[in-house]
N, C-alpha and C positions, 0 to 999 in steps of 0.2 A: 634250684630251678633257673635262676638268672645266669649262673655260670654256664649252664648247658646252652641257654639261649645265646649267650655271647659267643661261645665256641661255634655254634651253628651259623651265626652271622659271619664269623671269620672264615669258616669253611666255604660258605656261599660266595664271599668276596674273592677267595682264592680260586674257586671254580671259574668265576667270570674272568679273572685275570689270565688263567690258563687257556680259556677258550679264545680270548683275544690273541694270545701268543700263537696258538694253533692256526688261527685264520691268517695271521701274518706269515707264518712259516709256509702255509699252503701257497700263498701268493708268490713268495720268493722262489720256491722250488718247482712250481708248476709250469713255469715258462710263460711265454706271452699269451694273452687272451686271444680268443677267436672272434672275428667280426661276423656280421650277419651273412657275409658272402661265403663264410666257411674257411677263410684264410687266416693265418697268424697275423695279428696286428703288429705294426711297427712302432717303435718308440721315438718320439720327437720332442722338441722344445720350442715354445713360442719365441720367435726371434724378431717380430715386428715391434719396434720400440713404441709405436703409437697404440699398440694393443694393451688394454689394461691387464691382460693375462701374461704379459711379457715375463719370460724366465720360468714359467710353469712348464712342467713336463707332462706328456700325455701319450696315450696309445691311440693309434688311428688305423683305419682301413688302409691296406697297402695299395689299393687300386686308385689310380688318379682319375680315370674316366670310367663311369659306369659302376663305381663302387657304392657301397652302402653309406658312406660318409660317417660311419660310427666313430665316436671319439670318447675315450675314457680318461678323465684327469687322474694323474698320479699324485695324490695329496701327501703320500708318504715321502716323496722326494723333495729335497731342499730346492727352493726357488733360487735361481741364479741372481746374484746381486747386480745392480746397475754398474758398479765399478768394474765388473768383469765383461762388460759389453764390448763386442768387437765392432767398430765402425768402419765400414768400407772394406772390401777385400775379402 
């Protein structure tokens, strides 16, 4: 009985891991997300050195004026290190 219970727990953990991989694959192959305006969002990186989010990547509404200002942080992307900062130019 305990062997069966152990196998069931292992199978359950495997299912969870596969579901996570599936969600990651959907994000990679599905293309950019859509904002509230219905447009494909654009991918950007925070470049303001004074911003605590400096180096983080995010998706944002492509409209500069009159857009929905929606922003989605991409926590799966590596944060740019401060050593790679370009100052001026």
